[in-house]
N, C-alpha and C positions, 0 to 999 in steps of 0.2 A: 600407469595411467593419468593423464592428466583430469582435475576436477575442475569444473566449471565452477566460479562463482558469482554471485549476483551484486550488483551495484547499481547505485541511483546517483547519478550528478544533474542539479539542478539549480534554479534560482525561482525564490518565492517572495512574497510579503513579508517575509522574515528577515530575509538574508539581501536583497536589493530595493534600489527604488522603484516606484513605478513607472519611471522614465524609459530606465535598461529594460525591466519586462518587455514594454512596449516595442522598443527596439529587437529584441531577442524572440517576440512571441510571430508565430507565423499564420496564415491562413492555410486552408485547406490545400489550395493550389500550390502552395510552398511546400506543403511538407515530404513530398517524394522527393524533390532535390537535397532537403538536409538530409533523408535517409540515405541516399546516394552519397554524401557526404562522409556519413558515417561508415559505410559498407567499405568507401573508398578508404577509411583510415583503418580499416582492420576489424569494426566492430561488426559482426555479422547475425546478433541476434540482438536486437533493441527496438524500443518502439520511443516516437518522440511525443511528449505528452505537453500540449501548450494551451492554457487557460488562462484566466486574469488573474488567478492567484498565484500562478507556477507556470515556469516552463522546465520541463525535465527530460531524461532520457533515462530511462527503465532498461537495464541490459543485463547480457550472462555473459562472461568471458573468462578464459583460463587465466589470463593474467591480467587480475582489477586494476591493478595501479598503472599499467599500461594503458588499459583502455581508458582509465580514468582521465589520463592526460590527453588521449586524442580526443574524447568528447568534449572537454574544457577547450581544447583549439577549435574545434569546430563551431564551439558558441560563442567563442571570442572574436573569431573570423564575423560572425553573423553581426555583432554589435559593432564592430571595427575597431576591437581594443586588442592589443597585445594580450596574449594567455597571461602573463605572469601579474598583468594589472587587473585582469579580470577576475582570476581566481579567487580572490577575498570576497568577492560577492557569490561565489558558488556553496551549496553544501555538498558532501560526498559521503554516501553510504555505502558499506561493502558487507557481505556476509550476511548474516542473521539479523544485523539492524538494516540492511537493504530489505529484507524480505519484509520485516516488521512495518516498515515506513511504508512500502508498497501497501500492504494489507490496510492501514491507517487511511492512506490516501483514498483507496476505495469503497472504505466506509464512513468517508467523509467528516473523520476526527481530524483531518490535518486543514482542513478548509477554513477560512476565517469564519464562517458562520458553519459552526457544529451542525451535521445532519442536512445540511443545503443537498438536494437530490441530483443537480446536474453532474455533479464530479463522476459518476460512474458511469453514466453515458459517454462521457468525453473520455474515460480511460478506454471503454470500449471501441470508442471509434476509433483513436489512437493505435489499439491492437490490431483493427481489420486494416488499416493504412499499413501498419508494418506486415501483417501477413500477406497481403496484397503483391508488396515486393519482395516475398522470401525472407523477411528478414526476423521471422520467428522458428524458433525451434524447440525441440521438449522440453528443455528446461526452463525456458520463457515460457511456454504454454502453461505448462505443471504450476507454476507461481502465480500465474495471472488466473486458473481456473480455479486454483485454490483461493484469494483474494475476492473473485465474484461470489462466490459460495459462502465465505465469511461476511461479506457483506451483505448478502441476502440474508444469513442469521439475523444480523444487526438490525436491520429493518422489520423483520418480524417477529424479534424477540426482545427488542426493547421499541419505546416511545421516542428514540433521538430526534426522527424525521419531524415530530410534530411540532418542535419547536420552530424549525425555518419556516415550515407550512403555514405557523398560526402567525407569524410576522408577516407573511405576505396577507392573510387574509385581514390583519389589524389595518392593514395599509388601505386595503378594499374597502372596509366600512369608514373609516376618516376621509375618504377621496367622495365616499356616497353623500356622508354627512355633509361634506361641504359643497359638493357639484352638483348633486342629485344625480339623476342618469347618466352612467359614463359613456352610452353613446353618443352624446353630445361632446364628451370631452376628447382633450388632445391631448397626447403625454410626448417627453422627450425623455430621452435615457442619456446621460451623459455618462461615459466611460460604459464600459462591458464586463465589470464585477459580477461574480456569480449570484451574488446577493439581490443587486440591482435587476438583473434579468429575472430572478425570482419571482419579485415583485410586480415586473412589468408583466410576465406571464401568468400572474395573477390577476391582473386588470384588464388583460385582453380576454381572460376568460369568463371575466365578472360583465364584458361587453364592450369596453375601451374599442374604437375603431381607427382611431388616427394616432401613429406613431412616427417619431422624428428619432434619429440616431445622430451623436455625436461623439467624437473619440480624441483622445490627442492625437493618434495616428489615423489619418482620414481612411489610408485604405482598409484598416481594418472595421472602421465605422461602417463604410460602402459594404464590404462584405458582410457586416451583419445584417445591415438593411436589405441587403437581398434575402439573407437567410429568414429573417422575421417579417418579410412583406412589408417594410417600412419605407419612410424615407430618409434620404442621407443629407446631414446637414455638414458642410467643412466647419472644420474648430475656427477656422478666421469669422466665421459668422454667427458664432454660439448666441452674442447679444441678440441676433433678431430672432434665431429659433426660440430663446428663452422667453421673448414678450408672447410669441404664439401658443405656450403650452398653459394648458390649467394645471396639467400634472407635471410636475419634474422629478425625476428618479437619478440622484447621483452615485456614481459607483465608479470611480477611478482609484482612488487610492493612493495619490500620487503622493501625501505629505505635503500639502500645500492647498490654499483654498481655492476652490473653481469658482465659488458663486461670494462675490463680494456684495456689498451694500449699496456700492456704485451703481454695478450690474442690476440687482433687483431693483432698484428705485427707478432706474431706466425703463426696464421691463413693465412695472406696474403702470409707469406713466403713460406707456405706450397702450395697453390695457385699459386704462380711463379706469385705474385701482381694481378692477376686478380681480379676485383674489387668485393665489398659487399655493397650491399644495406642494411641498417640497418635503420626499424622502431622501434624507441623507443615509444612503446604505455603505456609503464607505469607511473601511479602517486603515489609515485614520480619515478624518473628518474632512469632506469636501467644502463645508458650507462653514463663512464665516458665521459666529455663533450670534453675532450681532442682527444679521439676517433675521433671525427669529423674534426679535423684538419689534421688526419694522410693521404696520399695518398691512392688511393685504397679503402678506407671506406668514405661511403654516409650516413649520419646518418640524419635523421627526425626526429623530436619528432612530436606531435599534433598540436602543432601550426603551425610548417613549412608546413605540410597537411594541416592546415586550409587556410593559405595563399594561398598554392598551388589550392585550392579548390573554390577560392575567395568567402569564407563563411562571410560576415559581421557579427562581436562581436554583434551590436545592433540588427540585425535580428533576431540572434540567440535566445538573451536576451529578446526579444519581442515574440519570439516562447515559451519560456519557463513560462513569465507570464500568456501569454494565456492559456498553459497547466496547471498551477497550479489555473487559476481561475476556469476552468473546473473542475479539482481535488476539491477545495473547494465547486462547486455548488454541484458537486455528493456526497459529506460528507453530506453537510446539508439535501441533499433530502433525503438519506439514514436513516438520525437520524430522521427525520420527520416519516419516514415509520415505522420505528420501533418502535418510541413515540405510533403511531396510532395503528400499532398493540397490544403493551402491553395494552392499556387502552381497548380493546375488550372486555377482561374477567369481568371488572369490569362493563362495560356498558351492557353484556349478565346479570349478577348478578343482577343489577339495573331493567333489565327488568323482570325478572322472579320474584323478589320480588314483582312489582307491580302486575303482571299476578297474583301472589297469592292471594294476598290481592283483588282483583277484584273478584276472583272467592269464596272467602271466604264471601265477600258480597254479594255476589248473593246467595249463600247457607242460609244466616241466614236472609238476606231479601227479599225474592223473590217476595213478593209483592208490592214491591217501584215503585213508577212512576220513570221515568227517570230523572227527575230534583231532586227529593230526594236521589237517588241511587248516582248519579254523587256529589251530596255536600258532603254524607256520606263518598265516596271513597277520596275524594281533603282531607278531614280532616284527614281520617285514614294515607293516606300517607304521610301528612304535620307533624302529630303529633310528631314522632322521632326527625326531624330536629328542629321543632319549641323548642321542650325539650332542644336538645343539646343547640341550641342559648342562650335559656334563664340561663342554666347553665352556659355558658361563659359569658354572661351579668355580674352573680352575682358575679363571679370571677372577682376582682377589682385591682388584681395586675398587673404589665407590660406584663406578661406573656399571663393572661388571657385576658386582652384588645388585646393585639397584636393578639392572636387565634382568636378572634370573629372578627376582622376586616378580617384577611384572608381567614376566614368561610363566611365571607358575599361578600367580592369580587369574591370568589370561586362562591356562589349561583349567583351573577348578572351575572357573566361570563358562567357559565354551563347552564342556564336558560335564557340568553339573557333578563333581566330584563330592563337594561338600554334602550335597544332597544324598547322593549316592551312599556315601560314608553312613550319614543319619539313619538312612532306610535300614543297613545293613544292621546298624547297632541295635535298633528299634527290633528287627526281626530275632538277632541274638538274644536280647531282652526277653521276647515272648517265648522264644523256644526255652529259654531257662526257668522262665515261670510254668510252664507247660510241664518241664521235668519235675519241677518242684511238686509241683500240683500232684504229679503221678504218684510221686516219691510219698506223699502227706496220705494217697488212696492206699497204698499197699501198706506202709505201715499201721493204718487204721485194721486193715484186715487181718493182718498179724496180731494185733492184741486181741480182736474179737476172738 
């Protein structure tokens, strides 16, 4: 029986540039086509997870190396590169490492901002998309449901999510201090990083009514604008959009500065020096550090917001460690469950074999009494393994001896022979003690 293996192939903020991730990323409308390409490549249990931090395929396949090559080829095709040239931009996880990675993603432990709440919803959406196209199966469903359960535990048993939400609350506080009523403010989101989106969600809940979205890939910004009921600004028009914004949230993480002092100076001049509150939510930074020294530009990065929120780093690290402990516990429990399920067919086959031998014996020896019948049945059942052990014993080379020792250990474990022998010895000792006690009493009566 071939056993399916879990694997994850992807590109994230840790392995490749934002430019490559933008080329690899998909809108909702593009996902079915990508999944069909995976199916055509022979990967029939898979989901395509596309976020601002990562684009990855989580899959199950009986030949993981073969599947990894097929998935990498589909990804390379999307970015217009040869697979060999693109492979060093990817990470690959297989087996237990893939399972642990998937759990960590679901629990927001692999995000740029630990504890951000969007990733679980994005994972579930990717799951639904794969299920709609018939690209999920029992193995993939099992690991995803276990990952969701782990994420629920992390959210309920640790304060890990409080760090991310408190950063958004701090941004709201600063924005109100600077601009007052947010209903009169307009905001510009540059890039679609998860922390930027989180801050923006908080601002909108606090009353922000006007939103414009720009991103290096216009189609992604336009799709996000539709989803968030905002306006779309082409990347080429970023200067004009900047001038119209009271609040700017940057979240591209491209590895270069998106907002320069020249851009900010031009925007402030057009605004007649009305201030701009800038939240640099990107890692690495999107904003030239010199912008923070300009009159009228109030720049806060994530560390600044953390200080405003009074979130101690020690407390966050403790919450992260607690979350990882839950993940590791959940991964171990999942592995045990799968191992137990995998053993069921073997146990069923063994039981069926024993039952066949029992019926055959009863048919051949219907007149035997219970004692004779059970002795004969035991001999029949033990004959094949006894012969196999004798053959191993006859093979005196190193391989044969090791094989026999392993088989004997397995027999002792499967049938708990060590425990049985210990119980029998204990019973014998109790019987001997009772005999000694009886003899002492008898001797006492004679002496009297």
